[in-house]
C-alpha positions in Angstrom: 126.9 80.9 102.0 126.5 80.6 105.8 127.8 77.0 105.9 131.4 76.7 107.0 132.3 74.8 103.9 130.9 73.4 100.7 131.5 69.9 102.1 129.0 70.6 104.9 126.3 71.5 102.3 127.1 68.3 100.3 126.8 66.1 103.3 123.5 67.6 104.5 121.7 67.9 101.2 122.7 64.4 99.9 121.8 62.7 103.2 118.5 64.5 103.5 117.4 63.8 100.0 118.6 60.2 99.9 116.9 59.4 103.2 113.6 61.0 102.1 113.5 58.8 98.9 114.1 55.8 101.1 111.2 56.7 103.4 108.9 57.2 100.4 109.6 53.6 99.3 107.7 52.4 102.3 104.5 54.2 101.2 104.8 54.2 97.4 105.1 51.7 94.6 108.7 50.7 93.7 108.0 51.7 90.1 107.5 55.3 91.2 110.4 55.5 93.6 112.8 53.8 91.2 112.8 57.0 89.1 114.4 58.9 92.0 116.4 56.1 93.7 119.8 56.6 92.0 121.4 60.0 92.7 123.5 61.3 89.8 126.2 63.8 90.9 127.7 66.0 88.2 131.1 67.8 88.7 133.1 70.2 86.7 136.4 68.6 87.7 137.8 65.3 89.0 139.3 67.1 92.0 135.8 68.2 93.2 134.4 64.8 92.5 137.2 63.1 94.5 136.3 65.2 97.5 132.6 64.3 97.3 133.4 60.6 96.7 135.2 60.5 100.1 132.2 62.2 101.7 129.8 59.6 100.3 132.0 56.8 101.8 132.3 58.5 105.2 130.4 61.6 106.3 127.2 61.1 104.3 126.8 57.5 105.6 127.3 58.9 109.1 124.8 61.6 108.5 122.2 59.1 107.5 122.8 57.3 110.8 122.3 60.6 112.6 119.0 61.2 110.8 117.8 57.8 111.9 118.4 58.6 115.5 117.1 62.1 115.3 113.9 61.1 113.6 113.5 57.9 115.7 113.3 55.8 112.5 113.2 52.1 112.5 115.9 50.1 110.8 113.8 49.3 107.7 113.1 53.0 107.3 116.7 54.0 107.2 118.4 54.4 103.8 121.7 52.7 103.2 124.3 53.6 100.5 125.3 50.1 99.4 126.7 50.8 95.9 128.4 53.8 94.5 130.2 54.1 91.1 132.1 56.8 89.1 131.8 57.8 85.5 135.0 59.7 84.9 138.2 59.4 83.0 139.7 57.8 86.1 138.0 54.5 85.4 139.1 52.2 82.5 137.1 52.5 79.3 136.3 48.8 79.5 134.5 49.4 82.8 132.1 52.1 81.5 129.6 49.6 79.9 129.3 47.8 83.3 128.6 51.1 85.1 126.0 52.0 82.5 124.4 48.6 83.0 124.3 49.2 86.7 122.6 52.5 86.1 119.9 50.8 84.2 119.2 48.3 86.9 115.8 48.8 88.6 115.2 49.1 92.3 114.4 45.3 92.5 117.8 44.4 90.9 120.4 46.0 93.3 120.6 49.4 91.6 123.3 52.0 92.2 122.5 54.4 95.1 125.0 57.1 94.0 126.8 57.7 90.7 129.3 60.5 90.5 130.3 61.8 87.1 132.1 64.5 85.1 131.3 65.6 81.6 131.6 62.0 80.6 127.8 61.8 80.9 127.1 65.0 79.1 126.5 63.2 75.8 125.6 59.7 74.9 124.3 58.5 78.3 120.6 57.9 77.8 119.3 56.1 80.9 115.6 56.7 81.1 115.2 55.6 84.7 117.3 58.5 86.1 115.3 61.3 87.5 117.4 62.7 90.4 120.6 64.8 90.1 123.0 67.1 91.9 125.0 69.6 89.9 128.0 70.9 91.8 128.8 74.4 90.6 127.8 76.1 87.4 129.2 74.2 84.3 131.7 76.1 82.2 129.4 76.6 79.3 125.6 76.9 78.9 125.6 74.1 76.3 127.4 71.7 78.7 124.9 72.8 81.4 121.9 71.9 79.2 123.4 68.6 78.1 124.4 67.5 81.6 121.1 68.4 83.2 119.1 66.7 80.4 120.5 63.3 81.6 117.6 63.1 84.1 113.8 63.4 83.7 113.7 61.7 80.3 110.8 59.5 81.2 108.2 62.3 81.3 105.1 60.3 82.3 107.0 58.9 85.3 107.5 62.4 86.6 109.7 65.5 86.3 113.4 65.4 86.7 114.6 66.7 90.1 117.8 68.6 90.1 119.6 70.3 93.0 122.3 72.8 92.1 125.0 73.4 94.8 126.7 76.7 94.1 130.0 77.6 95.8 129.9 80.9 97.7 133.6 81.5 97.0 133.2 81.5 93.2 132.0 84.7 91.7 130.5 83.0 88.6 128.5 80.7 90.9 127.2 83.6 92.9 126.2 85.5 89.8 124.3 82.4 88.6 122.5 82.2 91.9 121.5 85.9 91.8 120.3 85.7 88.2 118.9 82.1 88.5 115.3 82.7 87.2 116.2 85.2 84.5 119.0 83.0 83.2 116.9 79.9 83.0 114.0 81.7 81.3 116.3 82.6 78.4 118.8 79.8 78.7 118.9 78.9 75.0 119.8 82.5 74.1 123.0 82.0 76.2 124.2 79.0 74.3 127.7 79.6 73.0 128.4 79.4 69.2 129.8 76.1 68.1 133.5 76.1 67.2 134.6 75.5 63.6 136.7 72.4 62.8 139.4 73.6 60.5 140.1 71.8 57.2 136.9 69.7 57.5 135.2 68.8 54.1 132.3 71.2 54.7 134.5 74.1 55.6 136.8 73.5 52.6 133.8 73.5 50.3 132.4 76.7 51.8 135.6 78.6 52.1 138.3 77.3 49.7 137.0 79.2 46.6 137.2 82.5 48.4 140.8 81.8 49.4 141.7 80.9 45.8 140.1 84.0 44.4 141.9 86.1 47.0 145.2 84.6 45.9 144.5 85.2 42.2 143.5 88.8 42.8 146.7 89.5 44.8 
């Protein structure tokens, strides 16, 4: 909450994490680093995603350059953001398969450095090589939170999924989640909302129609 803006937090955390993974590549096997190479950013709205997208193209790249000079890193130790994609409703549906294919590309085959997404990835995206994620703000429902965060860390022997949650100090719900973080996550499945009923579906008609008919007859 002491940062002047959420954009400052995004720039500093993204740059620091991305750079550290790049440095680890110099001392580790590519197979181990590949799991954390692509950063997946999850947003609750396209408006917030658009702001972060501009930061990736500008401020985060500049911050990586600052880190190189501050830490006196050689050129081969510096991490570069060469490829970034979106998985949102803003892109054409025909482009989604190509983005998913890029997400599956290993570190030796020009993988994505950053992928920014909305709830498009909450279901149906099963890319086992993803292990690193940023969640921007608390998702609107607990079920969505569980679905979104489970997109990473699916290859258990390779290592745990690493997730950073960036809460907004100006949003009361985010502040509440921050204050109750441990207790909330210890009982997270008890907070899952009941699923909504689809009216007039076959199952609902079979379960409820006889009661409606009996009620009509009695009255």
